[in-house]
C-alpha positions, 0 to 999 in steps of 0.5 A: 702799529696795528691796534691789536699789536698796540694793545698786546704791547701794553700788557707788561704795564698791566702786569703792575696795574691791577694788583692793588685792586685786591687791597681795598678791602658833578659840581664844579669848584663853585659847588664846594661846601664851606662852613657848617653843612647840615642835611635835612631829610624830610620824611613823609608821615605814615609811610614805609618807604619815605620820600626824601629831599636833601637840603644843605644850609649854612646854619645848624638845622633844628628839628621842625615840628609842623602842627595843624592849627585847631579848626575854627569853631563851627556855629550851628543855628537851630530854630526853637519854638518861637521865643528862643534861639539856641547856639551850639559850638561843634568841638574842634578837630583833633590836632595833627602833628607831622613827624619831624624831619630827620636831620643829619650833621655832615659838617665835618666832612667837607673840611676833611675832603678839601684838605685831603684833595689839596695835600694829594694834588687831586682833581677832586672827589665825590661822596654820596651817603645813603640811609635805608629809610631816608634814601640819599642823605648826603651828596657832595662833590669837590674840585672838577668832579660833579654829579654828572661826572662819569668815572672808571671804577675798576674793581668796584665793578665786582659787586655789580657782576655778582648781583647779575648772576644772583638775579639770574639765579633768582629768576631760575635761569641759572643755578649758582651752585651747579656746574658751569657745564650745565649752562655752557657747552664749553664749561666741560673744560672745568666740570667742577667749577660753579658760578658761586666759585667764580664770583667768590674768587674761589674757582681755582683758576689763575687770579691776578697774582702773581702775574696779572698779564697771565698769558693763557688768559690775556683776552680778558684785557683786550677789547677785541673779540667777544666775551663768549670767545674769551671765556671759552678760551680760558675754560678750555686752554691746556696752557693753564693745566699746571697752574689751576687747582680744585675749586674751594681750596684757595682764595685767588683774587680776580682775573679771568674767572670774572670773565667766565662769570659774565659769559655764563650770564650771557648764555643763561639769559640769552642776552648780551652783557650790555642788555643784561645790565640795562634790564637788571639795573639801568631801567629798574633803578633809573640809572643814567650812565652805568655801562661796561667796557674794557679800558685797561689797554686803551688809555695812556697813563701811569701804572696804578693811576687813574687814566686822566685821558678818559676825562668823563667821556666813554666815547674815548673807548672803542665799542667792545663785545668783550667788556672786562667784567671784574674792572670795566664799569664806569658810572656816576656817584648817583648811579652807584648810590642808587645800587647801594640803596637797593642793597640796603632796601632788601633788593628793591629799587622803588617798587621793583625787585632787583634781587631777592633777600636771600641772594643779598644775604649770600652776597654779603656773607663771608662765603670763603670762610664758610666754604673752606675756612679761608681768611685773607689778611683778616678779611673775608669775602662773599660774592663781590664784597670784602667782608670785615666781620669785626666792624660789620662793614663790607666793601668793594674797593677799586684800583682807581680810588673808588670805595663803596661800603655798607653797614648793614646792621646800622642801615647805611652805606656810602660811595667815595670816588677819587680819580687817583689810585687804590691807596689814595682812595682807601686813605680818604675813606679811612678818614671818613668811615667814623665821621659818616657813621657818627653823622648817621647814628647822630641824626635827630628826628 
C-alpha cells in the first residue's frame, strides 16, 4: 500500500486517539532509588540566581553551616628606643558564615513511583522537580527510562507552541490580538480569528471533538505536505462552513487551530518551525533533544496508548515539513524541565530572555473566563495551559501520560513522564502532587 494511502487508512484509529488529551487538565533499573532519599541543593551566598547541584544520599541530610576560622594572630615587631621592644597583636578578621545549603526531602517519592510502575506494568517513569531559586532539586528515573530517554509528549506540546507565538509578539513580529489576516494572505478566509484565539482553543474552528479525524482538517495528522499548505487549507476550505462559529464564543479543545498557529509563526518570522524552535528554545536554554514531528499516523500501536515502537528513537519518524503542532513534540525530562524553570524565572534561561513577564502572565492566566466566561469542567484555560483557580496549579497534560505542572505562587514545578496513556499519567501525578509540594515547602536552609 502506498505511504499516503497507509497514512489515511490509519485515521479511523485516530478518531479515538486524541480525545483523552483534553482530560489532563535516563537511568537504567540500576539507577532506581531505594531507602531514604534526600536532595541537598547548595546555594551560593549573596547571589540572586543560585548555582545548584543535586546530591542524593542514603541518610537524612542535615543543614550544614560552613564557618571560616578566625585568622591566625599577626605579630608586628616595632623597634623602640634602644632599651625596649613592643609587640602588638592585630585584631582577628571577622568570622564569615556561608548560608546553609537548602535541603529537600523527597524520600517519599520513589516508593510511590516504584509501586505504581509494578501495579500498572509500566516500562518506567521519570520525574524532574524545579524550584525557582534553587533550580533542579530532584531528577530521577525508574525502569527503562533515564536522563537520555526521548519521549513523545503529545498535548504537552501546547505550552511550547503558545510560548513561540508570545515570543514573536514580544519581538514585534506578530500582534497576538490582531487578525491572522494581518500576517498571512490566506488568513482572509477567517478574518476575525487572531493568534490569541488559536492558542486558547477559542477560534471557533472545529476542535478534536466530537471527531478528531474531521475530514476537512485531516492534513493536521499527515507528515506529508507542508505546515503552510495545511494551514491554508484549514483556513480557506468551504467544507467546514456549517461547523465553525465566531471566535470567543465556545471552548473547542485542540485540533487544526494549532496547526494554523504554527503556520502564522512561520510567516511572521520568515523561518521554518524547526528553525524557530531552535532559535527560541534550544539554543538559549541549552536543550539537547527537543523537536517536533507528526507521529500519529506513522507508528503502530493501540489507540490511546504510547507507541512502544518509537523506543526513544526519532529516526523512526520520517522527516516532515508539516509537524503536528498541538501534539508532535518529543523531548527528555531534563529539556522539558529547563523550559519549566524558564517559566518560573520570569522568562529567563540563564542570562538570556526567552519570554517577557507580560507574555508569561497572559499564558498563565485564565483567558477563556476573562474573554467570554467559559468554564471547562471546573477548569480554566490560558494559552497552552489548563488553569485551576482553586489550587493555583497550571498543567499541560498529554495523551501519552506526560504531566507538567507549575505552582507559580509557591515557586516550583515538575514534569512527570510515563510512556502509557493520559489516565495513567494523571493517576500517578495525583499521587505525587501533595508529596512534591510538601517536600518543596518543607525544605530547610
